[in-house]
C-alpha positions as CSV (number, residue, x, y, z in Angstrom):
1,X,-68.7,-68.2,28.2
2,X,-72.3,-68.8,27.2
3,X,-73.5,-68.4,30.8
4,X,-71.7,-65.0,31.0
5,X,-73.3,-63.8,27.7
6,X,-76.8,-65.0,28.9
7,X,-76.3,-63.2,32.2
8,X,-75.2,-60.0,30.3
9,X,-78.3,-60.3,28.1
10,X,-80.6,-60.6,31.1
11,X,-78.9,-57.5,32.7
12,X,-79.4,-55.5,29.6
13,X,-83.0,-56.6,29.4
14,X,-83.6,-55.6,33.0
15,X,-82.1,-52.1,32.3
16,X,-84.3,-51.6,29.3
17,X,-87.4,-52.4,31.5
18,X,-86.7,-49.6,33.9
19,X,-89.3,-46.9,33.3
20,X,-87.9,-43.6,32.4
21,X,-89.1,-40.4,34.1
22,X,-91.8,-38.6,32.2
23,X,-91.1,-35.3,30.4
24,X,-93.4,-33.5,32.9
25,X,-91.3,-34.8,35.8
26,X,-88.1,-33.7,34.2
27,X,-89.6,-30.3,33.3
28,X,-90.8,-29.8,36.9
29,X,-87.3,-30.7,38.2
30,X,-85.6,-28.3,35.8
31,X,-88.0,-25.5,36.9
32,X,-87.2,-26.3,40.6
33,X,-83.5,-26.2,40.0
34,X,-83.7,-22.9,38.1
35,X,-85.9,-21.4,40.8
36,X,-83.4,-22.6,43.4
37,X,-80.6,-20.8,41.6
38,X,-82.5,-17.5,41.7
39,X,-83.4,-18.2,45.4
40,X,-79.8,-18.8,46.3
41,X,-78.6,-15.5,44.8
42,X,-81.4,-13.7,46.5
43,X,-80.7,-15.4,49.8
44,X,-77.0,-14.6,49.8
45,X,-76.7,-11.2,48.0
46,X,-76.7,-7.9,49.9
47,X,-78.6,-6.2,47.1
48,X,-82.2,-6.2,48.3
49,X,-82.3,-2.5,49.1
50,X,-79.7,-0.1,47.6
51,X,-79.2,3.7,47.9
52,X,-78.9,5.8,44.7
53,X,-75.3,6.4,43.9
54,X,-75.3,10.2,43.8
55,X,-77.3,10.9,46.9
56,X,-74.3,10.5,49.2
57,X,-76.5,8.7,51.7
58,X,-74.6,7.0,54.6
59,X,-76.6,3.8,53.9
60,X,-75.3,2.0,50.8
61,X,-77.0,-1.4,50.5
62,X,-78.3,-4.3,52.4
63,X,-79.5,-7.9,52.1
64,X,-81.0,-10.4,54.5
65,X,-77.7,-11.0,56.2
66,X,-75.4,-8.0,55.4
67,X,-75.5,-4.2,55.8
68,X,-73.2,-1.7,54.2
69,X,-72.7,1.9,55.5
70,X,-70.4,4.7,54.7
71,X,-69.6,6.9,57.7
72,X,-73.0,6.4,59.2
73,X,-73.5,8.0,62.6
74,X,-76.5,6.5,64.6
75,X,-78.4,9.4,66.2
76,X,-79.5,7.4,69.2
77,X,-76.1,6.2,70.1
78,X,-74.4,8.4,72.8
79,X,-70.9,7.9,71.5
80,X,-69.5,9.4,68.4
81,X,-69.0,6.2,66.4
82,X,-69.0,6.0,62.6
83,X,-70.1,2.8,60.9
84,X,-68.4,2.0,57.5
85,X,-68.1,-1.0,55.3
86,X,-70.1,-4.2,54.8
87,X,-70.5,-6.5,57.7
88,X,-72.5,-9.6,58.7
89,X,-75.7,-8.5,60.4
90,X,-75.0,-10.7,63.5
91,X,-71.3,-9.6,63.8
92,X,-70.0,-7.8,66.8
93,X,-69.5,-4.7,64.7
94,X,-73.3,-4.1,64.6
95,X,-74.0,-5.3,68.1
96,X,-74.8,-1.8,69.5
97,X,-77.2,-1.0,66.7
98,X,-78.5,-4.5,65.9
99,X,-81.8,-3.8,67.5
100,X,-82.3,-0.9,65.2
101,X,-81.1,-2.5,61.9
102,X,-82.8,-5.8,62.6
103,X,-86.5,-5.1,63.6
104,X,-89.0,-7.8,64.1
105,X,-90.5,-7.6,60.6
106,X,-87.0,-8.2,59.1
107,X,-86.4,-11.2,61.3
108,X,-89.7,-12.6,60.1
109,X,-88.6,-12.1,56.5
110,X,-85.3,-13.9,57.3
111,X,-87.3,-16.8,58.9
112,X,-89.7,-17.2,56.0
113,X,-87.0,-16.9,53.3
114,X,-84.8,-19.5,55.2
115,X,-87.7,-21.9,55.3
116,X,-88.3,-21.4,51.6
117,X,-84.6,-22.0,50.9
118,X,-84.7,-25.3,52.9
119,X,-88.0,-26.4,51.2
120,X,-86.6,-25.7,47.7
121,X,-83.3,-27.6,48.1
122,X,-85.0,-30.4,49.9
123,X,-87.4,-30.8,47.0
124,X,-84.4,-30.7,44.6
125,X,-82.9,-33.7,46.4
126,X,-86.1,-35.7,46.1
127,X,-86.5,-34.8,42.4
128,X,-82.9,-35.9,41.8
129,X,-83.8,-39.3,43.1
130,X,-87.0,-39.4,41.0
131,X,-85.2,-38.5,37.8
132,X,-82.2,-40.8,38.3
133,X,-84.5,-43.6,39.6
134,X,-82.2,-44.3,42.5
135,X,-82.8,-46.3,44.7
136,X,-85.0,-48.0,42.2
137,X,-87.1,-50.1,44.5
138,X,-88.0,-47.2,46.8
139,X,-88.6,-44.7,44.1
140,X,-90.9,-46.9,42.0
141,X,-92.8,-48.1,45.0
142,X,-93.4,-44.5,46.3
143,X,-93.2,-42.5,43.1
144,X,-96.7,-40.9,43.6
145,X,-96.0,-39.9,47.2
146,X,-92.5,-38.4,46.3
147,X,-94.0,-36.4,43.5
148,X,-96.8,-35.1,45.8
149,X,-94.1,-34.1,48.4
150,X,-92.2,-32.3,45.7
151,X,-95.3,-30.5,44.5
152,X,-96.1,-29.4,48.1
153,X,-92.5,-28.3,48.8
154,X,-92.5,-26.1,45.7
155,X,-95.9,-24.6,46.6
156,X,-94.7,-24.0,50.2
157,X,-91.5,-22.3,48.9
158,X,-93.4,-20.1,46.5
159,X,-95.8,-19.1,49.3
160,X,-93.0,-18.4,51.8
161,X,-91.2,-16.3,49.2
162,X,-94.4,-14.4,48.6
163,X,-94.7,-13.6,52.3
164,X,-91.1,-12.5,52.4
165,X,-91.2,-10.1,49.5
166,X,-94.6,-8.7,50.6
167,X,-93.4,-7.9,54.1
168,X,-90.1,-6.5,53.0
169,X,-91.6,-4.4,50.2
170,X,-94.2,-3.0,52.5
171,X,-91.8,-2.2,55.4
172,X,-88.5,-1.2,53.8
173,X,-89.4,2.4,53.4
174,X,-90.3,3.0,57.0
175,X,-88.9,6.4,58.2
176,X,-88.0,4.9,61.6
177,X,-85.6,2.4,60.0
178,X,-82.9,3.3,57.5
179,X,-81.9,7.0,56.9
180,X,-83.3,8.8,53.9
181,X,-85.7,6.1,52.7
182,X,-86.6,8.2,49.7
183,X,-83.1,7.7,48.4
184,X,-83.3,3.9,48.4
185,X,-84.7,1.5,45.8
186,X,-85.4,-2.2,45.6
187,X,-82.6,-3.9,43.7
188,X,-81.9,-7.0,41.7
189,X,-81.7,-9.5,44.6
190,X,-85.3,-8.6,45.5
191,X,-86.3,-9.1,41.8
192,X,-84.5,-12.5,41.9
193,X,-86.7,-13.5,44.9
194,X,-89.8,-12.6,42.9
195,X,-88.7,-14.5,39.9
196,X,-87.9,-17.5,42.1
197,X,-91.4,-17.3,43.6
198,X,-93.1,-17.6,40.2
199,X,-90.8,-20.4,39.0
200,X,-91.4,-22.4,42.1
201,X,-95.2,-21.9,41.6
202,X,-94.9,-23.1,38.0
203,X,-93.0,-26.1,39.1
204,X,-95.7,-26.9,41.7
205,X,-98.4,-26.8,39.0
206,X,-96.3,-29.1,36.7
207,X,-95.6,-31.6,39.4
208,X,-99.3,-31.6,40.5
209,X,-100.3,-32.6,36.9
210,X,-97.6,-35.3,37.0
211,X,-98.9,-36.6,40.3
212,X,-102.4,-37.0,38.8
213,X,-100.8,-38.8,35.8
214,X,-98.8,-41.0,38.1
215,X,-102.0,-42.0,40.0
216,X,-103.7,-43.0,36.7
217,X,-100.6,-45.0,35.7
218,X,-100.5,-46.8,39.0
219,X,-104.2,-47.6,38.8
220,X,-103.7,-49.0,35.3
221,X,-100.7,-51.1,36.4
222,X,-102.6,-52.5,39.3
223,X,-105.6,-53.4,37.1
224,X,-103.2,-55.1,34.6
225,X,-101.6,-57.1,37.4
226,X,-105.0,-58.2,38.7
227,X,-106.3,-59.2,35.3
228,X,-103.0,-61.1,34.6
229,X,-103.3,-63.1,37.8
230,X,-107.0,-63.8,37.1
231,X,-106.1,-65.0,33.6
232,X,-103.3,-67.3,34.9
233,X,-105.6,-68.7,37.5
234,X,-108.3,-69.5,35.0
235,X,-105.8,-71.1,32.7
236,X,-104.3,-73.3,35.4
237,X,-107.8,-74.5,36.4
238,X,-108.6,-75.4,32.8
239,X,-105.3,-77.2,32.3
240,X,-106.1,-79.6,35.3
241,X,-109.8,-80.6,34.8
242,X,-109.3,-83.8,36.7
243,X,-108.2,-82.1,39.9
244,X,-111.7,-81.0,40.8
245,X,-113.2,-84.4,40.1
246,X,-110.4,-86.1,42.0
247,X,-111.2,-83.8,44.9
248,X,-114.8,-84.8,45.0
249,X,-114.0,-88.5,44.6
């Protein structure tokens, strides 16, 4: 029974000695997760560009992956076909006009935003490991590197979102693209993308500060270990003064 209690006490002592994540690391993780939520809504929602309700435009709304029309007749299509409803941009329904609704600049926006999405959720996985300290040995050994990767991932996501919203905002009113561009406006999903950009940028700054603090902590820990080893070495040499004389004899 005493052995079990001593083992339990040692386990509790070991758990107490596990260093907790800093407040800056937790704050950076929370910012990343909030930015990821905004990014997810912007990524999946067909409300980047919307037509005003009372203009009766055949174009209704669109997102990165979905277009909505109401009895739209494409002028360059030789058959009298009307496009209505909301459909996936790569569906067979839009096959005959896909080259028109999906120009090169929009494919670039899709690529940049997808990369930002992957970077954000990859960083969230790393930050989850850092905050939960699992697996403990790998996280504590590579904490500084993992924080630096998280900082770089947030910065990359923010920059890619910036490129996406800049290209889309500058090209969405082209007169050779959607009909009646003056009747359209940038909607809430586009605003969510901008909000996500700023939040990811803030998270990158917070994590960069935490990376610098982690470097200082690691340097102090290494210095403490070296000084402790030197102290133990000196103490063991003083405790056996006869060993050196015996060596010379």
